[in-house]
C-alpha positions as CSV (number, residue, x, y, z in Angstrom):
1,X,0.2,0.0,0.0
2,X,1.6,3.5,-1.3
3,X,1.2,5.9,1.7
4,X,2.1,9.9,1.8
5,X,5.8,10.1,2.7
6,X,6.9,13.3,4.5
7,X,10.3,14.5,4.2
8,X,12.3,13.5,7.7
9,X,15.5,14.7,9.2
10,X,16.4,11.3,9.2
11,X,16.2,10.9,5.0
12,X,17.4,14.6,5.1
13,X,20.4,13.2,6.7
14,X,20.9,10.2,4.1
15,X,20.5,12.5,1.1
16,X,23.3,14.5,2.4
17,X,25.8,11.5,3.4
18,X,25.0,9.8,-0.4
19,X,26.3,13.3,-1.8
20,X,29.4,12.7,0.6
21,X,29.7,9.0,-0.2
22,X,29.8,10.1,-4.2
23,X,32.1,12.5,-3.6
24,X,34.4,10.4,-1.8
25,X,34.4,7.9,-4.5
26,X,34.7,9.7,-6.9
27,X,38.1,11.9,-5.0
28,X,39.5,8.5,-4.4
29,X,39.7,7.5,-7.6
30,X,41.0,10.6,-8.9
31,X,43.6,10.5,-6.3
32,X,44.7,6.7,-7.3
33,X,44.9,7.9,-11.0
34,X,47.1,10.2,-10.3
35,X,49.5,7.4,-8.7
36,X,49.4,4.2,-10.7
37,X,50.5,3.7,-14.1
38,X,47.6,4.4,-16.0
39,X,47.2,5.5,-19.4
40,X,44.4,6.4,-21.6
41,X,44.6,6.9,-25.4
42,X,42.6,9.2,-27.0
43,X,42.0,9.1,-30.9
44,X,42.8,12.1,-32.8
45,X,39.9,14.4,-32.8
46,X,38.0,15.4,-35.8
47,X,37.3,18.7,-36.8
48,X,33.9,19.8,-37.8
49,X,32.1,22.4,-39.4
50,X,31.4,25.5,-37.6
51,X,28.1,24.5,-35.8
52,X,29.8,21.6,-34.5
53,X,29.8,21.8,-30.8
54,X,33.6,23.6,-29.1
55,X,33.8,20.3,-26.5
56,X,33.0,16.9,-28.4
57,X,32.4,13.7,-26.1
58,X,34.9,11.3,-26.9
59,X,33.5,7.3,-26.5
60,X,36.0,5.7,-28.0
61,X,38.7,6.2,-25.4
62,X,40.3,3.0,-24.3
63,X,41.9,2.9,-20.5
64,X,44.3,0.8,-19.4
65,X,45.3,0.5,-15.6
66,X,44.7,-1.2,-12.2
67,X,40.9,-1.4,-11.7
68,X,39.4,1.3,-9.5
69,X,37.0,-0.3,-6.9
70,X,34.8,2.6,-4.8
71,X,36.4,3.3,-1.4
72,X,32.9,2.3,-0.3
73,X,29.1,1.6,-0.7
74,X,26.6,4.5,-0.3
75,X,25.0,1.9,1.9
76,X,28.4,1.8,4.3
77,X,28.4,5.7,4.1
78,X,25.0,5.9,5.4
79,X,25.3,3.7,7.8
80,X,28.1,5.0,9.7
81,X,26.1,8.4,9.8
82,X,23.4,6.6,11.9
83,X,23.3,6.3,15.5
84,X,25.0,3.7,17.8
85,X,22.9,2.0,20.7
86,X,24.6,4.4,23.0
87,X,23.5,7.8,20.8
88,X,20.3,6.4,20.5
89,X,19.6,6.4,24.4
90,X,20.9,9.4,24.7
91,X,18.6,10.8,22.0
92,X,15.4,9.2,23.4
93,X,16.2,10.2,27.0
94,X,16.7,13.8,25.8
95,X,13.2,13.6,24.7
96,X,11.7,12.2,27.5
97,X,13.5,14.2,30.2
98,X,11.4,18.0,29.7
99,X,9.3,20.0,31.3
100,X,7.1,18.0,32.7
101,X,9.5,16.7,35.6
102,X,9.2,20.0,37.5
103,X,5.3,19.3,38.2
104,X,5.6,15.7,39.4
105,X,5.8,17.0,43.2
106,X,2.7,18.1,43.1
107,X,1.3,15.1,41.3
108,X,2.2,13.3,44.2
109,X,0.4,15.9,46.5
110,X,-2.7,15.3,44.7
111,X,-2.6,11.7,44.3
112,X,-1.2,10.8,47.5
113,X,2.3,8.2,47.6
114,X,0.3,5.3,47.1
115,X,-1.7,6.1,44.2
116,X,0.7,8.3,43.0
117,X,3.6,5.8,42.6
118,X,1.3,3.1,41.0
119,X,0.4,5.8,38.2
120,X,3.4,7.0,37.9
121,X,4.8,3.3,37.1
122,X,1.8,2.4,34.3
123,X,2.8,5.1,32.9
124,X,6.4,4.6,32.5
125,X,5.5,0.6,31.7
126,X,2.8,1.5,29.3
127,X,4.5,4.1,27.2
128,X,7.5,2.0,27.2
129,X,5.5,-1.1,25.5
130,X,3.8,1.3,22.7
131,X,7.5,2.9,21.9
132,X,8.5,-0.8,21.4
133,X,5.6,-1.4,19.5
134,X,6.4,1.9,17.1
135,X,9.5,0.2,16.4
136,X,8.1,-3.5,15.5
137,X,5.7,-2.3,12.9
138,X,8.4,-0.4,11.4
139,X,10.6,-3.2,11.0
140,X,8.2,-5.0,9.5
141,X,6.8,-2.0,6.9
142,X,10.5,-0.3,5.5
143,X,8.6,2.3,3.8
144,X,7.4,3.5,6.8
145,X,9.0,6.6,7.9
146,X,7.2,8.6,11.0
147,X,4.6,8.1,13.3
148,X,1.8,9.7,11.1
149,X,3.1,7.3,8.4
150,X,2.2,4.2,10.8
151,X,-1.4,5.8,11.2
152,X,-1.8,6.3,7.6
153,X,-0.7,2.8,7.1
154,X,-3.0,1.0,9.9
155,X,-6.7,3.0,9.2
156,X,-5.8,5.8,6.1
157,X,-5.4,9.4,5.8
158,X,-7.9,10.7,7.7
159,X,-6.3,9.4,10.8
160,X,-3.0,10.7,9.6
161,X,-4.5,14.2,9.0
162,X,-6.3,13.8,12.6
163,X,-2.4,13.1,14.0
164,X,-0.8,16.5,12.2
165,X,-3.6,18.4,14.2
166,X,-3.0,16.6,17.7
167,X,0.7,17.1,17.3
168,X,0.3,21.0,16.3
169,X,-1.8,21.3,19.4
170,X,0.9,19.2,21.5
171,X,3.7,21.5,19.8
172,X,2.0,24.3,20.7
173,X,0.9,23.9,24.3
174,X,4.5,22.6,25.2
175,X,5.7,25.9,23.9
176,X,3.1,27.7,25.8
177,X,4.3,26.2,28.9
178,X,7.8,27.0,28.2
179,X,6.9,30.7,27.8
180,X,5.4,30.3,31.3
181,X,8.3,28.4,32.8
182,X,10.3,31.6,31.8
183,X,8.1,34.6,32.9
184,X,7.1,32.6,36.1
185,X,10.7,32.1,37.0
186,X,12.1,35.6,36.3
187,X,9.1,36.8,38.1
188,X,10.1,35.0,41.4
189,X,13.4,35.5,42.2
190,X,13.4,39.6,39.9
191,X,10.1,40.6,40.5
192,X,10.1,41.4,36.9
193,X,6.3,42.1,35.9
194,X,5.1,38.6,34.2
195,X,3.6,40.2,30.9
196,X,6.9,41.7,30.2
197,X,9.0,38.3,30.3
198,X,6.7,36.7,28.3
199,X,7.1,39.1,25.5
200,X,10.8,38.8,26.1
201,X,11.1,35.5,25.6
202,X,8.4,35.5,22.7
203,X,10.5,38.3,21.0
204,X,14.1,36.5,21.7
205,X,12.0,32.6,20.1
206,X,11.0,35.1,16.9
207,X,14.8,35.9,16.2
208,X,15.6,32.5,16.6
209,X,13.3,30.9,14.5
210,X,15.3,32.4,12.0
211,X,18.4,30.4,12.3
212,X,19.0,27.2,10.6
213,X,18.6,24.1,12.2
214,X,22.5,23.6,12.1
215,X,22.6,26.6,14.4
216,X,19.9,25.5,17.1
217,X,20.9,21.8,16.9
218,X,23.6,23.1,19.4
219,X,21.0,24.4,21.8
220,X,19.9,20.3,22.5
221,X,22.8,19.5,24.6
222,X,22.1,23.4,25.9
223,X,19.1,21.5,27.0
224,X,19.9,18.4,28.2
225,X,22.8,20.2,30.5
226,X,20.3,22.2,31.9
227,X,17.4,19.9,32.6
228,X,19.9,17.4,34.4
229,X,21.4,20.3,36.3
230,X,18.2,21.9,37.7
231,X,17.7,18.3,39.0
232,X,20.9,18.3,41.1
233,X,19.6,21.9,42.1
234,X,16.7,20.9,43.6
235,X,17.9,17.7,45.5
236,X,21.4,19.8,46.4
237,X,19.0,22.4,48.2
238,X,16.8,20.1,50.3
239,X,20.6,19.3,52.5
240,X,21.3,23.1,52.4
241,X,18.3,23.6,54.9
242,X,18.0,22.3,58.2
243,X,14.5,22.9,59.4
244,X,11.2,22.6,57.3
245,X,10.1,23.9,54.5
246,X,11.8,22.9,52.0
247,X,14.4,20.4,53.8
248,X,15.2,16.9,53.4
249,X,17.3,16.6,56.8
250,X,13.5,17.6,58.5
251,X,10.8,16.8,55.6
252,X,7.4,18.1,55.6
253,X,4.0,15.8,56.1
254,X,2.8,14.5,53.5
255,X,-0.7,12.3,52.6
256,X,-0.7,8.8,51.4
257,X,-4.1,9.0,49.9
258,X,-5.2,11.7,47.6
259,X,-6.2,15.3,48.8
260,X,-9.4,14.9,46.6
261,X,-11.3,13.1,43.8
262,X,-10.8,16.3,41.2
263,X,-7.1,16.0,42.4
264,X,-6.9,12.2,41.6
265,X,-8.0,13.3,38.0
266,X,-5.7,16.4,38.0
267,X,-2.6,14.6,38.4
268,X,-3.8,12.1,36.1
269,X,-1.9,14.2,33.3
270,X,0.9,15.7,35.3
271,X,1.9,11.7,36.0
272,X,1.4,11.6,31.5
273,X,3.0,14.5,30.6
274,X,6.7,13.5,30.8
275,X,6.3,10.6,28.5
276,X,5.0,12.3,25.4
277,X,8.0,11.7,22.9
278,X,6.2,9.0,20.5
279,X,5.9,11.6,17.9
280,X,10.1,11.2,17.6
281,X,10.5,7.9,18.4
282,X,9.7,6.5,14.8
283,X,12.8,8.9,13.5
284,X,15.2,7.7,16.4
285,X,14.2,4.4,15.0
286,X,15.2,4.6,11.4
287,X,18.4,7.1,12.5
288,X,19.8,3.4,14.2
289,X,22.9,1.5,13.1
290,X,21.3,-1.7,14.9
291,X,17.4,-1.4,15.0
292,X,17.5,-4.8,16.2
293,X,18.2,-3.2,19.7
294,X,15.6,-0.7,19.6
295,X,13.9,-2.4,22.4
296,X,16.9,-2.7,24.8
297,X,17.7,0.8,24.0
298,X,14.2,1.9,24.7
299,X,14.2,-0.4,28.0
300,X,17.6,1.7,29.3
301,X,15.8,5.2,28.3
302,X,12.7,4.8,30.2
303,X,14.1,2.6,32.7
304,X,16.3,6.0,33.6
305,X,13.4,8.3,32.9
306,X,11.6,6.6,35.8
307,X,14.3,6.6,37.8
308,X,14.9,10.5,37.7
309,X,11.0,11.7,37.4
310,X,10.6,9.2,40.2
311,X,13.5,10.8,42.4
312,X,12.4,14.5,41.4
313,X,9.3,13.6,42.8
314,X,9.6,12.2,46.1
315,X,12.2,14.6,46.7
316,X,10.2,18.0,45.6
317,X,7.2,16.3,47.8
318,X,9.3,15.6,50.8
319,X,10.9,19.2,50.7
320,X,7.7,21.1,50.7
321,X,4.7,18.6,51.1
322,X,1.2,20.3,50.7
323,X,2.8,23.8,50.1
324,X,4.3,22.5,46.9
325,X,3.8,24.7,43.5
326,X,3.2,23.7,39.6
327,X,6.7,24.3,39.2
328,X,9.0,23.3,42.2
329,X,12.0,25.3,41.2
330,X,9.6,28.0,42.2
331,X,9.3,26.5,45.8
332,X,13.0,27.4,45.8
333,X,13.2,30.3,44.2
334,X,10.8,31.6,46.7
335,X,12.1,30.2,49.8
336,X,15.6,31.2,52.0
337,X,18.4,29.2,50.5
338,X,21.7,30.8,49.4
339,X,21.8,33.4,46.5
340,X,24.1,31.4,44.6
341,X,21.8,28.3,44.1
342,X,18.6,31.2,43.6
343,X,20.4,32.9,40.9
344,X,21.8,29.3,39.0
345,X,18.6,27.9,38.8
346,X,17.2,31.3,37.6
347,X,19.7,31.3,34.9
348,X,18.8,27.6,34.0
349,X,15.6,28.4,34.3
350,X,15.8,30.9,31.5
351,X,18.1,28.9,29.4
352,X,15.6,26.1,29.3
353,X,12.9,27.3,27.4
354,X,14.7,29.0,24.6
355,X,16.9,26.1,24.3
356,X,14.2,23.7,23.6
357,X,11.3,26.0,22.0
358,X,13.1,26.9,18.7
359,X,13.4,23.5,18.0
360,X,9.7,22.7,18.7
361,X,8.5,25.6,17.0
362,X,10.0,24.4,13.6
363,X,7.0,21.9,12.5
364,X,4.2,24.4,13.3
365,X,6.6,27.1,11.4
366,X,6.8,24.6,8.3
367,X,3.5,24.7,8.1
368,X,2.8,28.5,8.4
369,X,5.4,29.1,6.0
370,X,3.4,27.2,3.6
371,X,0.8,30.3,3.8
372,X,2.8,33.5,4.9
373,X,6.0,35.3,3.9
374,X,9.0,33.6,6.6
375,X,8.9,37.1,8.9
376,X,5.1,37.6,9.1
377,X,4.9,33.6,9.9
378,X,7.6,34.0,12.5
379,X,5.6,36.8,14.3
380,X,2.4,35.2,13.7
381,X,3.8,32.4,15.6
382,X,5.4,34.6,18.3
383,X,2.0,36.5,19.2
384,X,-0.1,33.4,19.3
385,X,2.8,32.0,22.0
386,X,2.3,35.9,24.0
387,X,-1.7,35.5,23.6
388,X,-2.2,32.2,24.7
389,X,0.8,32.2,27.7
390,X,-1.2,35.8,29.2
391,X,-4.4,34.0,29.0
392,X,-3.6,30.6,30.7
393,X,-1.7,31.9,33.6
394,X,-0.8,28.5,35.4
395,X,2.0,26.4,34.2
396,X,0.8,22.9,36.1
397,X,-2.9,23.2,34.4
398,X,-1.1,23.7,30.8
399,X,1.1,20.4,31.5
400,X,-1.5,18.7,32.9
401,X,-4.0,19.1,29.9
402,X,-1.2,18.4,27.6
403,X,-0.9,15.0,29.6
404,X,-4.4,14.1,29.7
405,X,-5.8,15.5,26.4
406,X,-2.5,14.4,24.1
407,X,0.0,12.3,25.4
408,X,-2.8,9.5,26.6
409,X,-4.2,9.4,23.3
410,X,-0.8,9.6,21.2
411,X,1.6,7.3,23.7
412,X,-0.9,4.7,24.4
413,X,-4.3,5.0,22.5
414,X,-3.2,5.0,19.3
415,X,-0.1,3.1,19.3
416,X,-2.0,0.3,21.0
417,X,-4.8,0.3,18.3
418,X,-1.7,0.0,15.8
419,X,-0.4,-2.6,17.4
420,X,-4.0,-4.7,17.2
421,X,-4.2,-3.7,13.4
422,X,-0.9,-5.5,12.7
423,X,-1.6,-8.4,15.0
424,X,0.2,-7.8,18.2
425,X,3.3,-5.9,16.1
426,X,6.0,-8.5,15.7
427,X,5.3,-11.3,13.2
428,X,3.7,-14.3,14.8
429,X,2.6,-12.3,17.8
430,X,-1.1,-12.6,18.1
431,X,-1.7,-14.4,21.1
432,X,-4.7,-13.7,22.9
433,X,-3.1,-12.7,25.8
434,X,-1.6,-10.1,23.8
435,X,-4.8,-9.0,22.0
436,X,-6.0,-8.2,25.8
437,X,-3.4,-6.4,27.0
438,X,-3.4,-4.0,23.8
439,X,-6.9,-3.8,24.2
440,X,-6.8,-3.0,27.7
441,X,-4.6,0.2,27.4
442,X,-6.7,1.5,24.7
443,X,-9.8,1.2,27.4
444,X,-7.2,2.6,30.6
445,X,-5.5,5.4,28.1
446,X,-9.3,6.0,26.6
447,X,-10.3,6.5,30.4
448,X,-7.2,8.5,31.5
449,X,-7.2,11.2,28.8
450,X,-11.0,11.9,29.7
451,X,-11.0,11.9,33.0
452,X,-7.7,13.7,33.2
453,X,-9.0,16.1,31.0
454,X,-12.1,16.7,33.2
455,X,-9.7,16.7,36.2
456,X,-8.1,20.2,34.8
457,X,-11.3,21.1,33.8
458,X,-13.2,20.8,37.6
459,X,-10.0,22.5,38.9
460,X,-10.8,25.6,36.8
């Protein structure tokens, strides 16, 4: 079945590597020709009339010399530019550990220790399994290059169009949360007006959106370093203070069970939000030099991310208890901590949205560039971010809405339905147990999306 294909980053990389391979072969052959005993005998040219071409191709040239062999095939050149298993793990962790991690302490407060632990564990297990099934499906159909391709292949172009709409909404919502994080963090310590800070962030975004991807790719490394450093500062802050709130040496009282039904429903989206990387995993799969190790890479990536999310949630909840805010970093910025820690945290919170937002905005810009000039499209996108960030003031509500409305659908419901359409994903994997597993995930994921969204609306 032929499906529409969109050009992916991995395809662009392969096209580039093919050009590199052709250049390498040509230069290598030229180098060998200059150093070998090669003679090329050309017959005497025949001079034609005035209308004859000035340069005439000689098809009768005779080549004498050693046989020239290519130094490498195109496939080898492409393979050398693909990701090793370790690089695949790093790329996957970068996708999984995002801004949603800072709201997990609040999720534990709303859900309580027992329900929170069960929900976070289920989220990690189910999304790991669905991420693996996407790779299993792509291993059976080499023409599939993206998440949208899988949807079109299994259910047709209408589902593919719906996936595009969902992804655009997801990226837009994630961008809003980053603008809010930028303004909330600087306002907490500096006291600057939030609207001004949001305007500054959107202006910086508009400027960076004119940069090419090869320059923006350096921001990815900065994003990983910022997120990791922020988690370390949160833990370190707990040992700086000796009295609660905000101390791990004298931790706050916590709740074992949910504070309310609405709070439990609201926490569903917060726990699910960090696992929303499934749109990227198909491209991570095709970028591997050893696709057969994709499942193990996913297990390591999800296991590490689960440990970091759980540690951050436990530390933040113990430090601040019922006083924890939507961004646990705000508790540290507004608390009695050394200025060095607070200023370092502000710097990281300022750099983190700037490092991630331009890269996440690029797919939306690709759509806008089809209808508007480049400058106007970037102004429109920054204006949309600014307007929405002024309307939606609560960071945790935006994260919860994305986690409930989008992540449950994209990360659990749709991949599980793809698995059923493909008979379980792996060839021969059509057992009754597998069938019930995927249908169970569809039911639970659908219920989570509805109840989580209801929790956001009830909380206001």
